C-alpha positions as CSV (number, residue, x, y, z in Angstrom):
1,M,0.0,0.0,0.0
2,N,1.5,3.3,-1.0
3,F,1.2,6.5,0.9
4,N,-1.5,8.0,-1.3
5,N,-3.8,5.0,-0.9
6,R,-3.3,5.0,2.8
7,K,-4.1,8.7,3.0
8,I,-7.3,8.2,1.0
9,K,-8.4,5.4,3.3
10,L,-7.6,7.5,6.4
11,H,-9.8,10.3,5.0
12,T,-12.6,7.9,4.3
13,V,-12.5,6.6,7.8
14,A,-12.4,10.1,9.2
15,F,-15.4,11.1,7.1
16,A,-17.4,8.1,8.2
17,I,-16.7,8.8,11.8
18,S,-17.7,12.4,11.5
19,L,-21.0,11.3,9.9
20,C,-21.7,9.2,13.0
21,I,-20.5,11.7,15.6
22,L,-22.5,14.7,14.2
23,P,-25.9,13.1,14.4
24,S,-25.1,11.9,18.0
25,I,-24.3,15.5,19.0
26,V,-27.4,16.9,17.5
27,S,-29.6,14.1,18.8
28,A,-28.4,14.7,22.3
29,Q,-30.6,17.8,22.4
30,R,-33.6,15.8,21.0
31,N,-34.9,17.9,18.2
32,E,-38.7,17.8,17.6
33,V,-40.8,19.2,14.7
34,G,-44.6,19.4,14.5
35,L,-47.9,21.1,14.0
36,S,-50.3,22.9,16.3
37,F,-53.8,24.2,16.2
38,G,-56.3,25.8,18.5
39,G,-57.9,29.2,19.3
40,T,-56.9,32.8,19.8
41,E,-58.7,35.4,21.9
42,Y,-58.1,39.2,21.8
43,F,-58.2,41.4,24.9
44,G,-58.2,45.2,24.5
45,D,-60.4,48.3,24.2
46,L,-63.2,46.3,22.5
47,N,-63.0,43.4,24.9
48,T,-62.4,44.9,28.3
49,N,-64.0,42.1,30.3
50,T,-61.7,39.4,29.0
51,S,-64.6,37.7,27.4
52,L,-64.0,34.5,25.3
53,Q,-66.7,35.3,22.8
54,F,-64.4,36.5,20.0
55,T,-62.3,33.3,19.7
56,N,-60.8,32.6,16.3
57,P,-58.8,29.6,15.0
58,V,-55.0,29.5,15.0
59,A,-52.6,27.1,13.2
60,G,-48.8,26.8,13.5
61,V,-45.6,24.9,12.9
62,F,-42.8,24.6,15.4
63,D,-39.4,23.2,16.2
64,R,-38.4,22.3,19.7
65,F,-34.9,21.6,21.1
66,N,-34.7,19.6,24.4
67,F,-31.5,20.4,26.1
68,D,-32.2,17.9,28.8
69,S,-35.3,16.3,30.5
70,R,-36.2,19.7,32.1
71,I,-35.3,22.5,29.7
72,S,-36.5,23.1,26.2
73,I,-36.8,25.9,23.7
74,K,-39.5,26.1,21.1
75,S,-39.5,28.3,18.0
76,Q,-43.0,28.6,16.4
77,F,-44.8,30.3,13.5
78,N,-48.5,31.0,14.1
79,Y,-51.2,32.4,11.8
80,T,-54.5,33.6,13.3
81,R,-57.1,36.3,13.3
82,L,-58.1,38.7,16.0
83,A,-61.5,40.4,16.1
84,A,-64.1,42.1,18.3
85,S,-67.2,44.2,18.2
86,D,-68.8,46.7,20.6
87,S,-72.2,45.4,19.5
88,K,-71.6,42.3,21.5
89,A,-70.4,44.1,24.7
90,T,-72.4,44.0,27.9
91,N,-72.0,47.6,28.9
92,K,-74.1,50.4,27.4
93,W,-71.1,52.7,26.7
94,Q,-69.4,50.2,24.4
95,Q,-72.7,49.4,22.6
96,T,-73.2,53.1,21.9
97,R,-69.6,53.6,20.7
98,N,-70.3,50.8,18.1
99,L,-66.7,50.2,17.0
100,S,-65.4,46.9,15.5
101,F,-62.3,45.5,13.9
102,F,-60.6,42.4,12.6
103,T,-56.9,41.7,11.8
104,D,-54.9,38.8,10.5
105,V,-51.8,38.1,12.7
106,M,-48.6,36.3,11.6
107,E,-46.4,35.6,14.6
108,W,-42.9,34.3,15.2
109,N,-42.6,33.2,18.8
110,N,-39.7,31.8,20.8
111,Q,-40.4,30.2,24.2
112,L,-38.3,28.7,26.9
113,E,-40.0,25.7,28.6
114,F,-39.4,24.3,32.0
115,N,-40.8,20.8,32.7
116,F,-41.9,20.4,36.3
117,L,-41.3,16.6,36.1
118,D,-38.4,14.6,34.6
119,F,-39.6,14.2,31.1
120,K,-37.5,11.5,29.5
121,S,-37.9,9.6,26.3
122,S,-35.8,6.6,27.5
123,S,-38.0,5.5,30.4
124,P,-41.8,4.6,30.3
125,K,-42.1,6.1,33.8
126,F,-41.6,9.6,32.6
127,K,-44.3,10.1,30.0
128,F,-46.1,13.1,31.4
129,S,-45.1,16.6,32.7
130,P,-46.7,20.0,33.2
131,Y,-44.5,22.9,32.2
132,F,-44.1,26.6,32.5
133,T,-43.2,28.7,29.5
134,A,-42.1,32.3,28.8
135,G,-40.8,33.9,25.7
136,F,-40.8,36.7,23.1
137,S,-42.8,37.2,19.9
138,V,-42.6,39.4,16.8
139,F,-45.8,39.7,14.9
140,S,-47.5,41.6,12.1
141,F,-51.1,42.9,12.1
142,D,-53.3,45.2,10.0
143,P,-56.6,46.2,11.6
144,M,-59.6,46.5,9.3
145,A,-63.3,47.3,9.6
146,E,-66.3,46.6,7.4
147,Y,-68.4,49.6,6.4
148,N,-71.3,49.7,3.9
149,G,-70.4,46.3,2.7
150,N,-66.8,47.1,2.1
151,K,-63.6,46.3,4.0
152,F,-61.1,49.1,4.8
153,H,-57.6,49.2,6.3
154,L,-57.8,51.5,9.3
155,Q,-54.1,52.4,9.9
156,P,-53.7,54.5,6.8
157,L,-56.8,56.5,7.6
158,G,-55.7,57.9,11.0
159,T,-59.0,57.5,12.8
160,E,-57.7,59.2,15.9
161,G,-55.9,61.9,14.0
162,Q,-52.6,60.0,13.5
163,G,-50.5,61.7,10.9
164,Y,-52.5,64.9,10.7
165,P,-50.7,68.2,11.4
166,E,-53.4,69.2,13.9
167,Y,-52.2,66.3,16.1
168,P,-48.4,66.3,15.8
169,D,-48.0,64.0,18.9
170,R,-50.1,61.2,17.2
171,K,-47.9,59.3,14.8
172,K,-49.0,56.5,12.5
173,Y,-48.5,53.3,14.4
174,K,-46.4,50.5,13.0
175,L,-47.9,47.3,11.7
176,T,-45.2,45.2,13.3
177,S,-44.8,44.8,17.0
178,T,-43.4,42.6,19.8
179,A,-44.9,40.8,22.8
180,F,-43.8,39.1,26.0
181,S,-45.4,35.7,26.3
182,V,-46.1,33.7,29.4
183,G,-48.2,30.6,30.2
184,G,-48.1,26.9,30.8
185,G,-49.1,23.5,29.4
186,M,-48.8,19.8,29.6
187,K,-46.7,17.2,27.6
188,Y,-47.5,13.5,27.1
189,R,-45.2,11.1,25.3
190,L,-47.3,8.8,23.1
191,N,-44.3,6.6,22.2
192,K,-40.6,7.0,21.5
193,N,-41.1,9.4,18.6
194,W,-44.5,11.2,19.1
195,I,-45.5,13.7,21.8
196,F,-48.8,15.3,22.4
197,W,-49.0,18.7,24.2
198,C,-51.4,21.4,25.0
199,E,-50.8,24.9,26.3
200,A,-52.3,28.4,27.0
201,V,-49.9,31.3,26.5
202,N,-50.8,35.0,26.8
203,R,-49.1,37.6,24.6
204,N,-48.6,40.9,26.4
205,T,-48.0,43.1,23.4
206,H,-46.2,46.5,23.0
207,T,-48.9,48.1,21.0
208,D,-52.3,49.6,21.8
209,Y,-53.5,49.5,18.2
210,L,-54.4,45.9,17.5
211,D,-57.9,47.2,17.3
212,D,-57.1,50.7,16.0
213,V,-58.4,52.2,19.2
214,S,-56.2,53.8,21.8
215,S,-56.9,57.3,23.2
216,T,-59.5,60.0,22.5
217,Y,-61.6,61.1,19.6
218,A,-60.1,63.6,17.2
219,D,-62.0,66.6,16.1
220,P,-64.6,65.4,13.5
221,L,-64.0,68.5,11.3
222,V,-60.3,67.9,11.2
223,L,-60.9,64.3,10.1
224,L,-63.4,65.4,7.5
225,N,-61.1,68.1,6.1
226,E,-57.9,66.2,6.3
227,G,-59.0,62.6,5.6
228,G,-62.4,62.9,4.0
229,P,-65.9,61.6,4.9
230,L,-64.7,57.9,5.2
231,V,-62.3,58.7,8.0
232,E,-64.9,60.7,9.8
233,A,-67.4,57.9,9.5
234,L,-65.0,55.2,10.7
235,A,-63.7,57.2,13.6
236,D,-67.2,57.6,15.2
237,R,-69.6,54.8,14.3
238,S,-72.2,55.7,16.9
239,V,-74.1,57.7,14.3
240,E,-75.0,54.4,12.6
241,L,-77.3,53.6,15.5
242,G,-79.5,56.6,14.8
243,G,-78.6,58.6,17.9
244,E,-76.4,61.6,18.6
245,P,-72.7,61.1,17.7
246,V,-70.5,60.5,20.8
247,G,-67.2,61.3,19.1
248,L,-66.6,64.8,20.5
249,S,-63.1,66.1,20.3
250,G,-61.1,65.0,23.3
251,K,-63.7,62.5,24.5
252,Q,-62.5,59.1,25.5
253,R,-62.4,56.6,22.7
254,G,-60.1,54.0,24.2
255,D,-57.8,53.4,27.2
256,A,-54.2,54.5,26.3
257,R,-53.0,53.2,29.7
258,R,-53.5,49.6,28.7
259,R,-51.9,47.8,25.8
260,D,-53.6,45.1,23.8
261,D,-53.1,41.4,24.5
262,Y,-54.0,38.1,22.9
263,L,-54.2,34.6,24.2
264,I,-53.3,31.5,22.2
265,F,-54.5,28.1,23.5
266,N,-53.7,25.2,21.3
267,I,-52.7,21.5,21.1
268,G,-49.9,20.0,19.1
269,F,-48.2,16.9,18.0
270,S,-44.5,16.7,17.6
271,F,-42.2,14.1,16.1
272,T,-38.9,13.5,17.9
273,I,-35.9,13.1,15.6
274,V,-33.8,10.3,17.2
275,K,-30.1,9.5,16.7
276,N,-29.3,7.7,13.5
277,K,-27.1,4.6,13.8
278,C,-23.8,4.8,12.0
279,P,-24.1,2.8,8.7
280,F,-20.3,2.2,8.3
281,F,-19.6,0.0,11.3
282,P,-21.4,-3.1,12.6
283,H,-23.3,-2.9,15.9
284,H,-23.2,-5.8,18.4
């Protein structure tokens, strides 16, 4: 055997060993992939009593890394819709205000999970564990409203005077925001590869405009002159009920002290990617 042939064989053996070691390192963290689905509920100026009457479906895909039997991190993409209407409120003031909205939400969420029990895949005794979770989300939204049979994007209109020179302190809000998420859930291992889980996680957002409602009514004449009759109509929809308009300049329209939240409660199934056996060497 010459030197070159020996060198080629050594490289071949080294490559084969690396193919075996790398999956072992990755699988030590137990990577999971899966799907989730459930419901989403919005809480804000149009749902002040944390009612669950505005629930909409949510679907997502996720990837979870288990560092050990206690600590995991889950990265998840969710798609859902948030909506609410004053017409379904229980208090007279909201009913008279008569605002409504809906928005599609696309969210990228990263959560750290702590299992309260020793959740192991190698032992049948550790199939179940409740867990606590907290994390951080980035999401997009775009509030809309239906008026006279048509749907309108609300952010460009400036229904509270945003973007108009008469209200220099009211800027157009961004359609991307962040949220701190906190909640809990339960995991159950169906077999070596499949895990069922369910959780409820609330998103404390950093925006008060999920519903396009935040502070006080702008002057109707300003909205009419600067934005036109559509802006004036969507800013104060109390007139649609046939009574006197409630949207007087400076009168409360929303609660700027409280930012909007949304709760996601869902179930999911994940597939655990286990260590691959090395194909180059026999196993005894």
